[in-house]
NUMITOR-562987 format. One line per 4 residues: number of its first residue (from 1); for each residue x, y, z of N, C-alpha, C. Coordinates in steps of 0.2 Angstrom, whole numbers. Each point is the difference from the previous one (the first is absolute). Example, Ala and Ser with C-alpha at 12.3 -4.5 7.8 and 13.67 -1.06 7.14 Angstrom:
2
1	66/-28/39/-4/6/0/4/6/0 ~ -2/5/-4/4/6/1/-4/5/3
END
This chain:
475
1	4/-7/0/-3/6/0/4/8/-1 ~ 0/5/-4/3/6/-1/-4/5/2 ~ 5/4/4/-3/7/3/-6/2/-2 ~ 1/0/-6/-8/5/-3/-5/-5/2
5	2/-6/1/-8/-6/1/-3/2/7 ~ 4/5/3/-4/2/7/-2/8/1 ~ 0/1/-5/-1/5/0/-7/2/-1 ~ -5/4/5/-7/-2/0/-3/-4/2
9	3/-6/2/-3/-6/1/-1/1/9 ~ -9/-3/1/-2/2/8/1/-5/3 ~ 6/1/5/3/-8/6/-1/2/5 ~ -3/-5/4/-2/3/6/4/-6/4
13	2/1/6/7/-1/4/-5/-3/7 ~ 2/-7/1/-7/0/6/8/0/5 ~ -1/5/6/4/-2/8/5/8/-3 ~ 2/2/6/3/4/2/6/-4/2
17	7/2/2/5/-4/1/5/-1/-2 ~ 5/-5/2/6/0/-4/1/-3/-6 ~ -6/-2/-3/0/-3/-7/-3/4/-3 ~ -8/4/2/-5/3/-2/3/6/-3
21	1/6/6/4/5/-2/6/2/-4 ~ 4/-6/0/6/1/-8/-3/-3/-6 ~ -6/-3/-1/-2/-3/-7/-5/7/0 ~ -4/2/4/-1/6/-5/2/5/-2
25	7/1/3/3/6/-2/3/-3/-4 ~ 3/-6/-2/4/0/-7/-7/-3/-5 ~ -6/-1/1/-5/3/-4/-3/6/-2 ~ 2/4/4/-5/5/-3/9/5/-3
29	5/-2/1/6/3/-5/1/-3/-8 ~ -5/-6/0/2/-3/-6/-6/3/-2 ~ -5/7/4/-7/2/-5/-6/-4/1 ~ 0/-3/3/-6/-4/3/-4/6/3
33	-10/-4/1/-4/3/4/0/-4/7 ~ 5/1/4/0/-2/7/-4/0/5 ~ -6/-3/1/-4/1/7/1/-7/7 ~ 3/4/4/2/-6/5/-7/1/6
37	1/-6/4/-7/-2/2/4/-2/5 ~ -4/1/6/2/-1/5/-5/-5/8 ~ 0/-6/3/-7/0/5/1/6/5 ~ 7/0/1/1/4/7/0/7/-1
41	-2/3/5/-1/9/-2/3/3/8 ~ 5/-1/3/2/2/6/6/5/0 ~ 6/3/4/4/5/-2/6/-4/-6 ~ 2/-6/2/5/-1/-3/-2/-1/-8
45	-7/-1/-2/-2/0/-7/1/7/-1 ~ -4/3/4/-4/7/-3/6/5/-2 ~ 6/-3/2/5/7/-3/5/-5/-3 ~ 0/-8/-2/2/-3/-6/-4/4/-5
49	-7/0/1/-5/2/-8/4/8/-2 ~ 1/3/8/0/7/-3/8/1/-4 ~ 2/-3/0/7/-1/-3/-2/-2/-4 ~ -4/-4/-3/0/-3/-6/-4/4/-5
53	-7/5/3/-4/5/-4/5/4/1 ~ 6/2/1/5/6/0/1/-1/-8 ~ 1/-8/-3/5/0/-3/-5/-2/-8 ~ -8/-1/3/-3/1/-8/-3/-8/0
57	1/-4/7/-3/-6/0/-7/2/4 ~ -6/-3/-2/-7/-3/5/0/-3/4 ~ -1/1/7/-1/-4/6/-7/-3/1 ~ 0/-5/0/-9/-1/5/1/-3/5
61	-1/3/8/1/-5/4/-6/-1/4 ~ -1/-6/4/-5/-4/2/-5/-3/-4 ~ -1/0/-6/-2/-2/-5/6/-5/-3 ~ 1/-6/-2/4/-4/-4/-2/-7/-2
65	-9/0/0/-7/-5/-2/-1/2/-6 ~ -1/7/-3/-3/2/-6/6/1/-7 ~ 0/-3/-4/4/2/-5/-2/7/-4 ~ 7/4/0/-3/5/-1/0/3/-9
69	-6/2/-3/-2/-2/-6/4/3/-4 ~ 2/-4/-4/2/0/-9/8/-2/3 ~ 1/-4/5/6/-5/2/2/-6/-6 ~ 5/2/-3/3/-6/-4/5/-2/3
73	3/-1/5/5/-6/3/-1/2/8 ~ 0/-6/5/2/2/7/7/-4/1 ~ 3/5/2/8/-1/4/-3/-3/6 ~ 2/-4/6/-1/-3/6/5/1/3
77	1/2/7/6/-1/4/-4/-8/2 ~ 8/-3/1/-1/-9/0/-5/-3/6 ~ 0/4/4/-4/-5/6/-6/3/0 ~ -3/2/-5/-6/1/-2/-5/-6/-2
81	-5/-5/4/-3/-5/-2/-3/0/-6 ~ 0/-6/-3/-5/-1/-6/-6/1/0 ~ -3/1/5/-7/-2/0/-5/8/4 ~ 5/6/-2/-1/6/2/-6/3/-6
85	-4/3/1/-5/2/-2/4/4/-7 ~ 4/3/1/3/4/-5/1/-3/-7 ~ 4/-6/3/4/-5/-6/-6/-6/-2 ~ -6/-1/3/-7/-2/-3/-2/7/-5
89	-1/5/1/-2/5/-5/5/-2/-3 ~ 5/1/-2/3/1/-5/2/-6/-5 ~ -2/-7/5/1/-4/-4/-8/-1/-5 ~ -6/4/6/-6/1/-6/2/4/-7
93	4/3/1/2/7/-4/4/-1/-6 ~ 4/-6/1/3/-1/-5/7/1/0 ~ 3/3/8/4/6/1/6/-7/3 ~ 7/2/-3/5/-6/3/2/2/7
97	2/-3/3/5/2/7/6/-3/0 ~ 4/5/1/8/-1/1/1/0/6 ~ 5/-4/6/3/5/3/8/3/-2 ~ 2/1/6/6/5/-4/6/-3/-1
101	0/-8/2/6/-4/-4/-1/-1/-8 ~ -8/2/0/-1/-3/-8/1/8/-4 ~ -3/6/2/1/6/-3/8/2/-1 ~ 5/-4/5/7/3/0/2/-7/-7
105	-2/-3/-1/3/-6/-6/-2/3/-5 ~ -5/3/0/-4/5/-6/5/6/-3 ~ 2/3/7/2/4/-3/8/1/-2 ~ 4/-9/2/6/0/0/2/1/-9
109	4/3/-3/4/1/-5/-2/5/-3 ~ -6/6/6/-2/7/-5/2/4/-2 ~ 7/0/4/5/5/-4/4/-3/-2 ~ -2/-4/-5/3/-2/-5/7/-3/0
113	2/-2/6/7/-3/3/-4/-8/-1 ~ 6/-4/-1/-5/-8/5/1/-3/3 ~ -5/-2/1/-3/0/8/5/-6/2 ~ 0/1/8/4/-5/3/-4/-7/3
117	3/-5/-2/-4/-8/1/-3/2/8 ~ -5/-4/2/-1/-2/6/1/-7/3 ~ 3/0/3/1/-5/6/-4/-2/7 ~ -5/-3/-1/-6/1/6/2/-5/5
121	-2/1/4/-1/-4/8/-6/1/3 ~ -4/-6/-2/-6/1/6/-1/-7/6 ~ -5/0/4/1/-7/6/-4/3/6 ~ 1/-6/4/-6/5/6/7/3/4
125	9/-2/0/3/1/2/7/0/-2 ~ 3/5/4/6/2/-3/-1/3/-4 ~ -3/3/-5/3/3/-5/2/6/-1 ~ 1/3/7/1/9/0/8/-3/0
129	4/-5/5/4/-3/0/5/-4/-7 ~ -4/-1/-2/2/-5/-7/0/7/-6 ~ -4/4/1/2/6/-6/6/4/1 ~ 2/2/6/5/3/3/6/-4/-1
133	-1/-8/1/5/-4/-3/3/1/-6 ~ -8/0/-4/3/-1/-8/3/7/-2 ~ -2/6/2/3/5/1/8/0/1 ~ 1/-2/4/7/1/2/4/-4/-4
137	-1/-6/-1/2/-5/-6/3/5/-8 ~ -8/1/-1/0/5/-7/4/6/0 ~ 3/3/5/4/6/3/7/-2/-1 ~ 2/-6/6/5/-4/-4/2/-1/-7
141	-3/-3/-5/-1/1/-5/3/5/-3 ~ 0/6/2/0/8/-4/-3/0/-3 ~ -10/-1/0/-5/2/-3/-5/5/5 ~ -1/4/-5/-3/8/5/-9/-5/1
145	0/-1/6/-6/-2/0/-3/2/6 ~ -6/-2/4/-2/3/6/-4/-4/3 ~ -2/-2/6/-6/-3/2/-5/4/-1 ~ -9/-1/-1/-5/5/0/-7/-6/-1
149	-3/4/2/-10/-4/0/-1/0/6 ~ -3/-4/3/-2/-3/5/5/4/7 ~ 6/0/1/6/-1/2/1/11/2 ~ -3/1/-2/-2/9/1/1/3/-4
153	6/-3/-4/1/7/-8/-7/-1/-2 ~ -1/5/-3/-6/1/-6/2/-2/-7 ~ -2/-6/-3/2/-1/-7/-1/4/-6 ~ -2/6/2/-4/6/-4/7/2/-1
157	3/3/5/3/7/3/8/-8/-5 ~ -1/-3/1/7/-7/-3/1/2/-10 ~ -9/-1/-2/0/-2/-6/0/8/-3 ~ -1/5/3/0/5/-2/3/6/1
161	6/0/5/4/4/6/6/2/-6 ~ 5/3/0/6/0/-2/5/-2/-1 ~ -1/-9/6/4/-1/-2/0/-6/-4 ~ 4/-3/-4/0/-6/-3/2/-6/1
165	-3/-5/3/0/-7/1/2/-3/-7 ~ 6/-8/2/-1/-6/-3/-3/-5/1 ~ -3/-1/8/-5/-4/1/-4/4/6 ~ -6/-1/3/-3/1/7/-2/-9/1
169	-1/2/7/0/-6/6/-5/2/3 ~ -7/-3/-3/-6/5/3/-4/-8/3 ~ -1/3/7/-3/-3/6/-9/1/-2 ~ -5/-6/-3/-7/1/-2/-2/-1/6
173	-6/2/4/-3/-3/4/-7/-5/-4 ~ -3/-2/4/-8/-6/-4/-4/6/-3 ~ -1/7/6/-5/4/-4/4/3/-5 ~ 6/0/-1/3/6/-6/-2/-6/-5
177	0/-5/-1/2/-3/-5/-8/-3/-2 ~ -6/-1/3/-7/2/0/0/4/-5 ~ 2/8/1/-2/4/-4/4/2/-5 ~ 5/-7/-4/5/2/-5/1/-3/-4
181	-6/-1/-5/-2/-6/-6/7/-2/-2 ~ 2/9/-3/5/-3/-7/8/-1/0 ~ 1/2/10/7/-1/2/2/-9/-5 ~ 6/2/-3/6/-5/-3/7/1/4
185	1/-4/3/6/1/5/4/-6/-8 ~ 8/3/3/4/-2/-5/2/-7/3 ~ 2/-3/9/-3/-4/1/-3/1/7 ~ -3/-4/5/-4/1/8/2/-6/3
189	-2/1/7/1/-6/6/-7/4/2 ~ -2/-8/4/-7/-1/5/4/-3/6 ~ 0/3/5/8/-2/5/-5/-6/4 ~ -6/2/2/-3/-6/3/-7/2/-1
193	-4/-3/2/-10/-1/1/-1/-2/5 ~ -5/5/6/-2/-1/7/-7/4/0 ~ -5/-2/5/-6/3/0/3/7/2 ~ -2/4/-6/2/8/5/-6/7/-6
197	-2/3/5/-4/4/-5/-8/-2/-1 ~ -3/-5/2/-5/-3/-1/-5/4/-2 ~ -2/3/5/-5/5/2/-2/5/-8 ~ 6/0/-3/2/6/-7/0/-5/-4
201	2/-6/-3/-1/-2/-4/-5/-4/0 ~ -5/-3/5/-3/-4/0/0/-9/2 ~ 5/-1/-4/3/-7/0/7/-2/1 ~ 0/-5/3/11/-2/-1/-2/0/-7
205	-4/-3/-5/2/-1/-9/0/5/-4 ~ -3/6/5/0/7/-5/5/3/2 ~ 4/0/9/7/1/1/4/-2/-5 ~ -1/-5/0/7/-6/-3/-1/3/-9
209	-4/2/-2/-2/1/-9/3/6/2 ~ -3/7/3/4/4/0/10/2/0 ~ 0/-4/4/7/-1/-1/6/-5/-5 ~ -5/-4/0/1/-3/-9/1/6/-5
213	-4/3/0/0/5/-6/9/3/-1 ~ 3/-2/6/8/4/-2/2/-4/-5 ~ -2/-7/-2/3/-3/-4/-2/1/-7 ~ -5/5/-1/-3/-1/-6/4/6/-8
217	1/-5/-2/4/4/-7/9/-1/2 ~ 2/-2/4/7/0/1/4/-3/-4 ~ 6/3/-1/4/-2/-8/5/-6/4 ~ 4/1/5/5/-3/0/0/-6/6
221	-4/3/5/-1/-6/6/-4/1/5 ~ -4/-6/2/-5/1/4/3/-4/7 ~ 1/3/5/6/-1/5/-9/-1/4 ~ 4/-7/5/-5/-2/4/3/-6/7
225	-3/-1/8/4/-2/2/-4/-8/1 ~ 5/-4/-1/-1/-7/0/-3/-4/8 ~ 1/5/4/-3/-2/5/-6/2/2 ~ -2/5/-6/-7/-1/2/-5/-1/-8
229	-3/-3/1/-4/-5/-8/-4/5/-3 ~ -1/3/5/-7/5/-2/4/7/-8 ~ 6/1/6/4/6/-6/1/-4/-6 ~ 2/-6/-1/2/-4/-6/-9/-1/-3
233	-4/-3/1/-7/0/-4/-1/6/-3 ~ 2/8/4/-1/8/-4/4/-2/-6 ~ 7/-3/-2/5/-1/-3/-7/-3/-8 ~ -2/-7/3/-2/-3/-5/-5/4/-3
237	-4/2/4/-5/7/-4/-1/4/-2 ~ 8/1/1/0/8/-5/3/-2/-7 ~ -4/7/-4/1/1/-5/7/4/-3 ~ 3/-2/-2/8/3/-1/0/1/-7
241	6/1/1/3/2/-9/6/-7/-2 ~ 0/-2/-3/2/-7/-5/8/0/4 ~ -1/-3/4/11/0/1/-3/-1/9 ~ -3/3/2/0/2/6/1/-7/5
245	6/2/5/3/-6/2/-4/0/7 ~ -4/-3/2/-1/-5/9/11/1/4 ~ -3/2/6/7/1/3/-1/0/5 ~ 2/-4/4/-1/-4/7/6/3/6
249	-3/2/6/6/0/5/-4/-4/5 ~ 6/-4/4/-1/-3/6/7/1/4 ~ -2/-2/7/5/-1/5/3/-5/3 ~ -3/-6/-6/6/-7/-2/2/2/-6
253	4/-8/-1/3/0/-5/-4/4/-9 ~ 2/1/-4/-4/3/-7/1/-6/-3 ~ -7/-2/-4/1/0/-7/-1/3/-5 ~ 4/-3/-5/-1/3/-8/-5/6/0
257	2/5/-2/-7/8/0/-1/2/6 ~ 3/0/7/2/1/5/4/3/4 ~ -1/4/5/6/4/3/0/-4/7 ~ 4/0/6/-2/-5/5/10/1/6
261	-2/-6/6/7/2/5/3/-8/-2 ~ 6/1/-1/5/-6/0/5/2/5 ~ 0/-4/7/8/1/6/-1/8/-2 ~ -3/2/4/2/9/0/-2/5/-2
265	0/-2/-10/1/2/-5/-6/0/-5 ~ -4/6/-1/-4/5/-3/4/-3/-8 ~ -4/-4/-4/2/-3/-6/-5/0/-6 ~ 0/2/-6/-3/1/-5/0/-7/-7
269	-7/-3/1/1/-7/-6/-6/4/-4 ~ 0/4/-1/-6/4/-6/2/2/-6 ~ 7/6/3/1/5/-5/8/0/-3 ~ 2/-9/1/4/-2/-4/1/-4/-4
273	6/0/-5/0/-4/-6/-2/-7/-1 ~ 1/-3/7/-2/-7/-2/-4/-3/7 ~ -6/1/0/-3/2/10/0/-7/1 ~ 0/-7/-6/-1/-6/5/5/-3/2
277	6/5/1/6/-3/3/5/5/3 ~ -3/6/-3/6/6/3/-5/4/7 ~ 4/2/2/-3/6/6/3/7/1 ~ -2/5/0/5/7/2/-2/1/6
281	7/1/3/-1/3/6/-1/7/-1 ~ -5/3/6/-2/6/0/3/5/6 ~ 0/-1/5/1/1/7/2/-6/5 ~ 1/3/7/-2/-5/4/-5/3/6
285	-1/-6/2/-7/2/6/2/6/6 ~ 6/1/0/3/3/3/0/8/-1 ~ -1/0/-5/0/7/-5/-8/4/0 ~ -6/-4/3/-6/1/0/0/3/7
289	-3/6/1/-1/2/6/-8/3/3 ~ -1/-2/3/1/-6/5/-1/-7/-4 ~ 5/-7/2/0/-7/-3/-6/-2/4 ~ -7/3/-1/-4/-5/4/-3/-4/-9
293	-3/-6/1/-4/-5/-2/-3/5/-9 ~ -5/5/5/-5/2/-5/4/7/-3 ~ 3/2/5/4/6/-7/6/-3/-4 ~ 3/-6/2/4/-3/-7/-6/-3/-5
297	-6/-2/2/-4/2/-8/-2/4/-3 ~ 0/6/5/1/7/-4/7/0/-4 ~ 3/0/3/8/-1/-6/0/-2/-5 ~ -2/-7/0/-1/-4/-5/-6/1/-7
301	-5/4/3/-5/4/-2/3/5/-6 ~ 3/4/5/4/5/-6/6/2/-2 ~ 2/-8/2/6/-1/-5/-6/-3/-6 ~ -2/-4/1/-3/-2/-6/-2/5/-7
305	-3/4/2/-3/7/-4/6/5/-2 ~ 5/-2/4/8/4/-2/4/-4/-7 ~ -2/-7/2/3/-2/-4/-4/-1/-6 ~ -7/0/0/-4/-2/-7/2/8/-3
309	2/5/3/1/6/-5/7/1/-1 ~ 5/-5/0/7/-2/-2/6/2/6 ~ -3/1/6/5/0/5/6/-2/0 ~ 5/2/1/7/-6/1/-3/-2/8
313	6/-8/1/-2/-2/8/3/5/2 ~ 8/2/-1/2/7/7/-5/5/2 ~ -3/1/-6/-6/8/5/-4/-4/3 ~ -1/-5/-1/-6/-3/6/3/0/7
317	7/-3/0/2/0/4/2/6/5 ~ 2/7/-4/2/5/1/-9/4/2 ~ -2/-1/-1/-7/3/0/-2/-4/7 ~ -1/-6/1/-2/-4/7/2/3/3
321	9/0/0/5/2/7/-3/7/1 ~ -3/3/-5/-2/9/3/-3/4/1 ~ -7/-7/2/-6/1/2/-1/2/6 ~ -4/2/3/-3/1/9/-6/-2/-2
325	-5/0/5/-5/-2/-1/-1/7/2 ~ -9/3/-1/0/6/5/-2/-3/7 ~ -4/5/5/-2/-2/8/-3/-3/-1 ~ 0/-5/4/-7/-3/4/-2/-7/-5
329	8/-1/-3/-2/-7/-3/4/-4/1 ~ -2/-5/6/6/-3/0/7/3/4 ~ -1/7/4/6/2/2/3/0/6 ~ 5/-3/3/1/-1/6/2/7/3
333	0/2/7/-2/5/3/7/-1/4 ~ 0/-4/3/6/-4/3/-3/-4/6 ~ 8/-1/3/0/-6/4/3/1/8 ~ -5/-4/3/-1/5/7/0/-10/5
337	7/2/5/-3/-7/3/4/-6/-4 ~ 1/0/-5/1/-6/-5/-7/-3/-3 ~ -3/6/-2/-8/0/-2/1/4/-6 ~ -3/-3/-7/-2/5/-4/-6/5/-4
341	-1/5/0/-6/2/0/1/3/-7 ~ -6/-2/-3/-2/0/-7/-8/2/-1 ~ 0/7/-5/-3/3/-2/-6/-2/-8 ~ -4/-3/2/-3/-2/-8/-8/3/2
345	3/6/3/-9/3/-2/-3/-1/-6 ~ 3/-1/-7/-6/1/-7/-1/-6/-1 ~ 0/-5/5/-3/-6/-2/-5/1/3 ~ -5/5/-4/-8/0/4/-4/-8/-3
349	1/-5/-1/-4/-4/-1/4/-8/0 ~ -5/-3/1/3/-8/0/5/-4/-1 ~ 0/2/-7/6/-3/-6/5/5/1 ~ 0/5/0/9/3/1/0/0/8
353	-1/-2/3/2/-2/8/1/-8/0 ~ -4/-5/-4/3/-6/-1/7/1/-1 ~ 0/5/-5/9/0/-3/4/3/5 ~ -4/4/2/6/2/7/3/-2/5
357	-7/-6/4/2/-5/3/2/-5/0 ~ 2/-2/-8/2/-5/-4/11/0/2 ~ 1/8/0/5/2/0/5/1/7 ~ -4/-3/5/2/-1/8/-3/-5/3
361	8/-1/5/-5/-7/5/7/1/6 ~ -5/0/5/-5/1/3/-2/5/1 ~ -5/5/-1/-4/5/1/-5/1/4 ~ 0/8/5/-4/3/2/-4/4/-5
365	-5/-3/-2/-5/3/-3/-4/7/0 ~ 0/6/0/-3/8/-1/-7/-2/-5 ~ -5/-2/3/-4/2/-7/-8/3/2 ~ -3/0/-4/-7/6/1/-2/7/-2
369	-6/0/-1/-2/6/-4/-8/0/-2 ~ 1/2/-6/-9/-2/-5/2/-6/-3 ~ -2/-4/-1/-2/-6/-3/-2/-2/-6 ~ -4/6/-3/-3/2/-7/-3/-8/-1
373	-3/-4/3/-4/-7/-2/6/-5/0 ~ 5/0/2/7/-3/-2/-2/-5/5 ~ 1/-4/2/-1/-10/3/8/-2/1 ~ 1/0/7/8/-1/3/3/-9/-1
377	-6/-3/-2/0/-7/3/8/-4/-2 ~ -2/1/-7/5/-4/-5/8/3/2 ~ 1/9/1/5/2/1/1/-3/7 ~ -1/0/5/2/-3/6/0/-7/-1
381	-2/-4/-2/0/-8/-2/10/0/-1 ~ 0/2/-5/5/1/-6/8/1/3 ~ -3/7/7/6/2/4/2/-2/8 ~ -5/-5/-1/1/-1/9/4/-2/3
385	6/-2/-3/2/-4/0/8/5/2 ~ -2/4/-1/7/6/-2/-2/6/6 ~ -7/-1/4/-1/6/6/1/-4/6 ~ 5/5/2/2/1/9/-7/5/5
389	-3/5/-7/-6/0/4/-2/7/-3 ~ -7/1/0/-1/5/-5/-4/6/6 ~ 2/6/0/-3/7/3/-6/4/-6 ~ -6/1/1/-5/-1/-4/-3/8/2
393	-1/3/-5/-4/6/3/-5/5/-7 ~ -1/4/-1/-6/3/-3/-5/-4/-1 ~ -5/1/-2/-8/1/-3/-2/-8/0 ~ 5/-3/-3/-5/-7/-2/6/-6/1
397	2/1/7/5/-3/3/-4/-7/3 ~ -4/-1/-1/-3/-4/4/-1/-5/-5 ~ -1/0/-7/1/-1/-6/8/-5/1 ~ 3/2/1/8/-4/-1/-1/-6/7
401	-3/4/5/3/-3/6/-5/-7/-1 ~ -4/2/-4/-4/-6/2/2/-7/-6 ~ 2/3/-4/5/-4/-6/6/-6/5 ~ 2/6/3/7/-3/4/-3/-4/4
405	-5/2/5/-3/-7/3/-2/-6/-3 ~ -2/0/-6/-2/-5/-2/7/-4/-2 ~ 4/3/-4/5/-2/-3/8/0/2 ~ -1/2/5/6/2/4/0/3/7
409	-4/-7/4/-4/0/6/9/1/4 ~ 3/-1/1/9/0/4/3/7/0 ~ -4/4/-6/4/7/2/-4/2/1 ~ 5/5/8/-1/4/6/-4/6/-6
413	-4/5/0/-5/5/-3/0/5/5 ~ 3/6/0/-1/4/3/-8/6/-5 ~ -3/3/3/-5/3/-2/-3/8/2 ~ 4/4/-4/1/8/3/-7/1/-5
417	-4/4/8/-7/2/-1/1/7/1 ~ 3/3/-5/3/7/1/-1/4/-7 ~ 1/6/-2/0/5/-7/3/5/2 ~ 3/4/5/3/6/2/7/-3/-2
421	4/7/-2/4/2/-3/9/-5/6 ~ -3/-3/3/5/-5/4/-1/-5/-1 ~ -6/-4/-3/-1/-7/-3/4/-3/-2 ~ 6/2/-6/5/-5/-4/5/2/5
425	1/6/5/7/-4/5/-2/-4/3 ~ -7/-1/4/1/-5/4/-2/-7/-3 ~ 1/0/-8/-2/-6/-6/7/-2/3 ~ 6/5/-1/6/-2/-2/3/-4/6
429	-2/4/7/4/-5/4/-4/-3/3 ~ -7/1/0/-2/-10/0/3/-4/-4 ~ 2/0/-6/3/-4/-6/7/-1/4 ~ 6/5/2/4/0/3/2/-5/8
433	-8/-1/0/1/-4/8/-2/-8/-5 ~ -2/-1/-3/-1/-7/0/6/-2/-5 ~ 3/5/-4/7/-5/-5/3/1/3 ~ 5/-7/-3/8/-1/4/6/1/-4
437	8/2/1/2/0/-2/0/-4/-9 ~ 1/3/-5/1/-4/-8/-7/0/-1 ~ -5/5/4/-6/2/-5/-2/5/-4 ~ -5/-1/-3/-1/5/-4/-9/3/1
441	2/6/4/-9/4/1/0/4/-8 ~ -5/-4/-2/-3/2/-8/-6/2/0 ~ 0/9/0/-8/3/-2/0/0/-6 ~ -4/-5/0/-4/-2/-5/-6/-2/-3
445	-6/5/1/-7/0/3/-3/-3/-3 ~ -2/-1/-9/-6/-4/-2/-3/4/1 ~ -2/6/2/-5/6/0/2/4/-5 ~ -4/5/0/-2/9/-2/3/2/7
449	2/7/-1/1/2/4/-4/5/5 ~ -4/5/-8/-4/3/5/-4/0/6 ~ -1/-4/3/-5/-1/6/3/5/4 ~ 8/-2/0/5/5/6/5/4/-2
453	1/0/-9/6/4/0/-4/1/-6 ~ 4/9/-3/-2/2/-7/1/-5/-6 ~ 6/-3/-1/1/-6/-4/6/-4/3 ~ 2/-7/-4/4/0/1/6/0/2
457	2/4/-3/5/4/2/3/4/8 ~ -6/3/1/-1/2/6/0/-6/4 ~ -3/-5/0/1/-7/2/6/-1/2 ~ 4/-2/-4/8/-2/0/5/7/3
461	-1/6/1/3/4/2/1/0/7 ~ -7/-2/3/-3/0/8/4/-5/0 ~ 2/-8/-2/1/-6/2/8/2/0 ~ 3/2/-5/8/3/1/0/4/6
465	-4/7/0/2/2/6/0/-3/8 ~ -7/-5/-1/3/-3/7/4/-5/2 ~ 3/-4/-7/5/-3/1/8/4/0 ~ 1/8/0/5/0/-1/0/4/9
469	-5/0/2/0/4/6/0/-7/7 ~ -3/-5/-3/3/-8/2/7/-1/1 ~ 2/-1/-5/8/2/0/5/6/4 ~ -4/4/-1/4/7/3/0/-1/8
473	-7/-2/3/1/-4/7/5/-3/2 ~ 0/-6/-5/4/-6/2/9/0/-3 ~ -1/6/-1/7/0/-2/5/1/5
END
C-alpha cells in the first residue's frame, strides 16, 4: 500500500494507549482521516485526547461500541477482545480489522527501501527472553537489528523510523497474532503452549490457533519445541512457502533437523551439510545465563532462528555469552547463610512456574496472588519432590494450599493472611526460617500480582528489598 492509498481513507483506531496513539499518529501523517474511539473517559484519557486533537485527530471518549460513520478500516489495540460490539459492527459493514502488528507489516517498505525480514517468536512463556537472546546473537553477527513488538518497542517505529535494519527480532502475543492476518515471517518459533488468556480467546483451541498463525507463510524455518507436541502440530497445520523446513529444539540429544544438547554443549543438526551424521557445536550450556533448563530451551530456539537466517556458530556463542535476562526472570538476588534467594516474579502462570521450580532443588517456594482461573494440582504434583516448604500469600493462596494438601501433604506450608506493604518481608523471613544451607528460596508466584502489587516488577522489587534487608541483618 503506497502513501497515496492512505490519503482521505477513513480509519477508526480502537483504544488510546501504547499501540493506539502511535497508530493514530502514523495514519494521520499518511493523510488518513483518523478517529480514535476509547472506552474510558478519565483524566488521563482526556489529556491524551487533547494532545491528539491538537494534531488534527478526532477522538471519541466513553463510546467505543459504535462504528464511526464512513469507517473503511479499523485498527485495534491488540488486547481488545474479538467479541466487542465495535468489531461486530465492522464485520456487518464489511470493514476489515487490523492490529498494530498488521499495520506495521503492511507499512514496511513504504519509504521505498527494502523491508527488513522478521524472525518471529511466540509461545505461552519465554518470548521476551528468547527475542532478546536472538537480537544479541544477530548483533554479534554484525547485523543491524532490534528486539521489537510485544517486548515494548513499537513495530511501527521500527519499520518507519530513521534506523535501517537488516533483520528484526519480533515478539508476538496471541492477541497480536489474532489481528495480523497477512503477516508472513522469514522464520518463526512457537516456544510452548499452555492454557493462558482463555477468557480472551474463548478456548484452548482458539488460543493455539492464534499462536499458530505465526507460522503462516514462513519461507525458511518453522521452529518448534520437541518436548511440546502441540507446537509441532501447529507446524504440520501451517501453510508455508514450498521448501520451508520444520526445525525442532530439544534439551536432549538432537535428531536430524533439530538443535539440542550433548554433554553440556548446544549443538545444531539442522543447519549443517550432512545432518544425518554431523552436528555443529554452537555454545556451552555455561554460556547461557542463567543455565536453567527452560532458559536453555529459549537459547536453542533463538539459535535456531539465527541459524535459519544464516548466522555463523561463533556469533551464536558470542551473543549468548553477552546476553543477560531482564529483572525478575530467574534473577539471583543474594545468598544468605548458605541459602540462595531467586526472584522469578515474572512467573505469573503455572507453566512458567513449573519451569522455574524445575531449575532448583530443594526449594522453599513463595507463591500466590491472583490465580486468573488457574488450577495448581498438576504443578504441585510435578514439583512436590523438590519442595522443602511453601510460603503462600495473596488473594488466591488457598487454591495453592489445597493443591499442596492433596499432592504434597508432608511439605510444611505457611499461610500469610496479610496484604499490607510488609507482607513480602514477612514471607521472606518465614522462608528463611524453613530453609537450610544449600536450599533455594524461590519467588515463583504462579499468579498475577495485582491483588497486592501494581505489577510483577513491583512484586519482584519487594522481594529483593526484603532479601537485602535480611542479608544486612545477618552480615
